C-alpha positions in Angstrom: 110.8 85.6 85.6 109.7 83.9 82.3 110.7 86.8 79.9 114.1 88.5 80.5 112.9 91.4 78.3 110.5 92.4 81.0 113.3 93.1 83.4 114.2 96.1 81.3 110.9 97.7 81.3 109.7 100.9 83.2 106.4 100.7 84.9 104.7 102.4 81.9 106.4 100.1 79.4 105.4 97.1 81.4 101.8 98.1 81.6 101.6 98.8 77.9 103.3 95.4 77.1 100.8 93.7 79.5 97.9 95.3 77.7 99.2 94.0 74.4 99.9 90.6 75.7 98.5 87.6 73.8 100.6 84.8 75.4 97.6 82.7 76.5 94.0 82.1 75.7 92.7 84.6 78.2 93.3 87.4 75.8 90.6 86.1 73.5 87.8 86.6 76.0 88.9 89.8 77.9 87.4 93.1 77.8 90.2 94.8 79.5 93.6 93.9 80.9 93.5 94.5 84.7 97.2 95.4 85.3 97.0 96.9 88.8 96.2 100.1 90.6 97.6 102.1 93.5 100.7 103.6 94.8 103.7 102.6 92.8 105.8 103.2 95.9 103.5 101.4 98.2 104.8 99.5 101.3 102.1 97.0 101.0 101.3 95.0 97.9 98.0 93.0 97.7 97.9 90.2 95.1 94.7 88.3 94.1 94.2 85.4 91.7 92.7 87.2 88.8 90.0 89.7 87.6 86.3 89.0 88.0 83.5 90.4 85.8 83.5 93.9 87.1 87.3 94.1 87.0 87.2 93.0 83.4 84.7 95.7 82.5 86.5 98.5 84.3 90.1 97.4 83.9 90.7 97.9 87.7 91.3 95.1 90.2 88.9 94.5 93.2 86.1 96.8 92.2 83.1 94.4 92.4 81.5 93.2 95.6 84.7 91.5 96.8 86.5 94.8 96.1 84.1 96.6 98.1 84.6 94.4 101.1 88.4 94.7 100.7 88.0 98.5 100.8 86.1 98.2 104.1 89.0 96.4 105.5 91.5 98.9 104.3 89.4 101.7 105.6 89.1 100.1 109.0 92.8 99.8 109.3 93.5 103.3 108.0 95.1 102.0 104.7 93.7 104.3 102.1 93.4 102.3 98.8 95.6 104.8 97.1 98.3 104.1 99.6 98.7 100.4 98.7 99.1 98.6 95.4 96.6 96.0 94.3 97.1 93.4 91.5 96.6 89.8 90.5 98.5 86.8 89.3 96.7 86.8 86.1 95.8 90.1 84.4 92.8 88.9 82.3 89.6 87.3 83.5 89.3 83.6 83.4 86.0 82.7 81.8 83.1 82.3 84.5 85.7 83.4 87.1 87.2 79.9 87.3 90.7 79.5 88.9 93.6 80.4 86.5 95.1 77.5 84.8 98.8 76.7 85.3 99.7 77.7 81.8 97.8 81.0 82.2 99.7 81.8 85.5 102.9 80.9 83.8 102.2 83.2 80.9 101.4 86.1 83.3 103.8 85.8 86.2 106.7 87.7 84.7 104.5 90.8 84.7 103.8 90.4 88.4 107.5 89.7 89.1 108.5 92.9 87.4 105.7 94.8 89.3 107.2 93.6 92.6 110.7 94.6 91.5 109.5 98.0 90.5 107.2 98.6 93.5 109.8 97.2 96.0 107.1 96.7 98.7 108.0 96.1 102.3 105.1 93.5 102.7 103.1 91.3 100.3 99.6 90.0 101.2 98.2 87.3 99.1 94.4 87.5 98.8 93.2 83.9 98.8 94.7 80.5 98.3 95.4 80.7 94.6 97.7 83.6 95.0 99.3 82.1 98.1 99.9 78.7 96.2 101.6 80.6 93.5 103.6 83.1 95.6 104.2 81.3 98.9 104.2 77.6 98.2 102.3 75.1 96.1 100.7 73.2 99.0 99.5 76.4 100.8 96.5 75.6 103.0 94.6 78.9 103.5 92.6 77.8 106.6 95.7 76.5 108.3 98.3 79.0 107.3 96.5 82.4 106.8 98.1 85.1 108.7 101.5 83.2 108.9 104.5 85.1 107.7 106.8 83.6 105.1 109.6 85.2 103.0 109.9 85.6 99.3 112.9 87.3 97.8 113.7 88.9 101.1 110.1 90.3 101.5 107.8 89.2 104.2 104.6 87.6 102.7 101.4 86.3 104.1 98.0 85.3 102.9 94.5 86.1 104.1 91.1 84.7 102.9 89.9 86.2 99.6 87.3 88.8 100.0 84.9 86.8 97.7 85.3 83.8 100.1 84.3 86.0 103.0 81.2 87.0 101.1 80.2 83.4 100.7 81.0 82.7 104.4 80.5 85.8 106.3 81.4 83.8 109.6 85.0 83.9 108.5 85.3 87.8 108.4 86.8 87.8 111.8 89.6 85.7 110.5 90.6 88.3 108.0 90.2 91.0 110.5 92.8 89.3 112.6 95.0 88.9 109.6 94.8 92.7 108.9 95.7 93.3 112.6 98.7 91.1 112.0 99.7 93.0 108.8 99.7 96.2 110.6 101.8 94.8 113.5 104.3 93.5 110.9 104.5 96.9 109.3 105.1 98.6 112.7 107.8 96.0 113.4 109.5 96.9 110.2 109.3 100.7 110.7 
C-alpha cells in the first residue's frame, strides 16, 4: 500500500479520505469521487478500471450502459447488486474515459488495497484488462486469460471482459457468460 496511514482507517474514514484526495490531476476534472458501492461484507468484489461519465455524475460505479449490462449478468446469475461490492482501480474519471495513467493508478491503489483488506472478499473479479493488468499481472492478456483463476494475497482472482467491451462487440457476450458461470462454480467450491 502506498500510504501506511490508510491501513488504520475504518471504511467510513477511508471513503472520506478518498473523497478529499488531491494526489493526482484527476481531482481537477472530477465531478464526484466514485469510491465504491455494495455490501461491505461481500464474498465477491468486482473491480473495474475507472469511472465513466455517468459514474462521475452520480458518484456510483457502473451505472451507465456498461453498468446496466453488468447488472443483467448479475441478475442472470442470481447475484443481487447489493450482495456484491463494486469499485475501480482509480476513483476519479480519467478525461474522455481514457485509460488511467500509471501515476494515477499509483496515487489511488492504496484506497483499493484498504477496501480489499476491510471487505475481505472470498473472490475478486477484474472487469477488463486494465484492472487485470494492475491486480493480476502487468502482461495480462484478456482474450487469452479471461476466466483463468490466479491468486492475490491468498484470494482467488480472475478477469472477464469489461462490460463496455461487450457493448462494442456483442459477439463476445458469451465469453463473459462463461466467465460468470466459472465464478459461481468457484464460489460453490469454496463454500
